[in-house]
N, C-alpha and C positions, 0 to 999 in steps of 0.2 A: 876561389872566384871563378864563376862560369863566364867564358867571352863569346861574345857571338857579334854576327854583321846582319843588318837588315837584308831583306830581300827587295828587289825593284818589283813592283807591281803596278798595274794600272788601275785607276778608279775615276768615278765621275766622268766627266765628258775631256777625254784625251789627256788627264792628268796623270804622270807617271809620278810614283812616290816611293820611298825607301821605307819599307814596314818591317818592324822589329817584331811586333806581336798584332793580332793573332796569325801565327804560320804554323806548319807542321812541327817544326822544332821547338816552336814557344807558343802554345795556344793562348796562355795568358799569365799574367804574374800578380795574383792577388795582392791587392784589390784593383790592380791596373788592368785593362782589356785589350787597350790598342796604344800603340806608339807608332806614329807615322812621321816621318821627316820629308817634308815636300819643299820642291823648287819648280815652280810652273810659271808660264806666261799666257797672256790672253792669245789665243781664244780659250784655252783649256780651264778648267774649273769643275765645281760641283754644284751642277743645276738642282733645283728643290728636290729634296729627299728626306724622308722621316726618321728620326730616333726616337726610342723609348729605354726606360729602363736603368739610365746610367748619367753620369756628368761628363762634360766635356771643357777641356781647357785648350784653346788655340793661342800659343804664343808666338809672334811674329819675330823673325830674326832680320829680314830684309824685305824692302818693299811694302806693301800694304794689302790688306785683303778687305773686299767689300762684302757685306753680308746683309739678309733680310730673312725673317722668320714668319711663321702663321700667326704669332702672338702679337704682330705688329712692329717688333723691334727691327731696326735698320741702323746701318752705320759703317764705318771704315775702321779697322785695326790697323794703326801703323807700326813700323817697326819699332821694337822695344815694347810693345804693348800687348794686351792679351784680352782674350774674350772668355767668359765662363757661362756654359749654357747647363743647366739641370734639366735633362729630358723629362725626366719623371714620367708620367702616363702617356707621353706623346707629343712630340713638336715636329714641325716641318721647315726647314731652312735651306738657304743656298750660299754659296761661298764662290767668290771670284776675284782674280788679281785687280786691284783698283787702277794699277797703271800699266805702262807698256813694258817695263822692264820685268826682271826676274822678282817673283814674291816667294820668299821662304819661311819655314817655321816648322814648328812641332805642333802635332794635335795629339793629345792625350785623352783616351776614355778612362774614367772611375766608376768602379761597379757601384750600385747602390744594394743595399740588403733587399730580400724580396718584400720586406714589410714596407720599404719607402719606394717602390717601383710605381706606383701609382699616384705619388704626389703632384702636386700642381707644378707645372713647368715654370723655371725661372731662367732670368738671364743677367749678365753683368759684362759692360765694358769698363776695362781699367787702361788708363791712358799712361804712357812710360813714366812720367814724373809722378805718378802715384805709387810706383813700386819701390820701396827703400832699398838703397845700394849703400855698401859699406866699403870704402876703399881704404887700404893701409899697406905700406911696405911692399908694393908690386902685386898686390891681391886685391881682387874687387869682388864682392858677394852681392848679388841681386836677389832679394826675396820675392819669389813669384807666389807661392804659398808659405804662409808661415807667420811668425812674429812680425807685425808692422805692417803686415800685406792687407790691403783692404779686400782682397778677393776672399768671398765666401763660400766656401766648399763644405759639403756635409760629411765628407770622411776626414777623419783624424789623418793629416799628412803634412809633409814638407816638400817645397819645389824650389830649387835654386840654380841660378845660372851664374857659374863662376870661372873666374879667369885668374891664371896665376902666370907670372913673368917666369922666364927659363931660370931654373935653379930653386925657386921657391917651393916650399912645403906647407901645407895646411891639413890640419886634422879635422875630419868630420864625425860627427857622433851619429850613429843610428839609433834611434830610440827603441828600447826592448820590446820585441814582438814584431817589429815593423819590417816589411819587405822593402829593401832598397835597390837601386838601380842608377848607375853611371851611364852617360852617353856622351862619348867625345865629339865635339864640335870642331875643333881645331887643334892640332899640335899633337904631341906624344908626351906621355907620364908614365908613372907607376901609381897603381892602386892598391895600397898593402904590397903584397908580393908579386902583383899581376901588371904586366906592361899592357898600356892601352893606347891605340893611336886613333886619328881622325876616323870618323864612320863605324867605330866599334862601341859595343854595350858590354859592360862588365857588371855582373849579378852576384852579390853576395848569396850563398847556399848555407845552411837553410834561412829563414827569416831571423833576424838578430836576436841574441840573447843579450842586447845591450853592448855595443863595442864601439871602437873608436877605428876608422880608417884614415890612415895617412895618405895622403895624396901628393905626390912630387913631380914638378914639372921638368920634364928633359928637354923640352923646348917650350916656347911659349905655349900655354894650354888653356882651353876654354872647354868646359863641358858643364853639362847640366847633371844635377844630383836630386833624385826624388826619392822618398821614403813613406810608405803608408802602412796604416794598420789594415790587416787582411778581414775580408769580410766573413769569410770561413764558409761559403756557399759556392758550389759549382756553377758558374754561369752557363746558362743555355743561349748559345748565339743563332739568332733568326735572321740573318742578315744584318741590317743597321738596328734592330731589335736585340735587346738581350733581356732574357728573363730569368 
């Protein structure tokens, strides 16, 4: 399993983010194009900017994000909630912290096949209470994308926010042919035979032949797990457009 750390970078208006991809060491991870872990305060943010050719999931961990787009959608994503944007043929939007404190979260871009890149843009806000959470024996699993979640995403994929109490172990199934990724938010653990700690990403290689990964918490451990079916087309990055 490959282990990586995101790289600090600046984006938008005074916003510093930790970017796992795209970078020189990890241009993309089919079907995933970008993963940013952001923690910003006013007045930093992301003024109006365009996107095209992919889908976006913004998941808030702390604080809240205020957003608006060219299709007339506007609102606030609270901690524990998320937003899905299908940019399709093109949309312009802005994102700023909604309060005075730190607003943190994860933004994920998911590629669209070239045959779908010109579809009509669409949008979805999902409140925290609408995301199903299963809790048992010191383990909590929140489904962001997958069975029971109302999130409507075009690519076959799963996305979970998982907490394990110290000493607990949980087995995660990676669907056959899917590309998986673990990103540690808090604590330390073992992902199969590989140790992982806060701020590290662990990437199974190559895409799964259908396997189970046992995750064990060395300390209290929180991480996100995502796995998606590759598109199989090399993306062409043109700034915030992906062809």
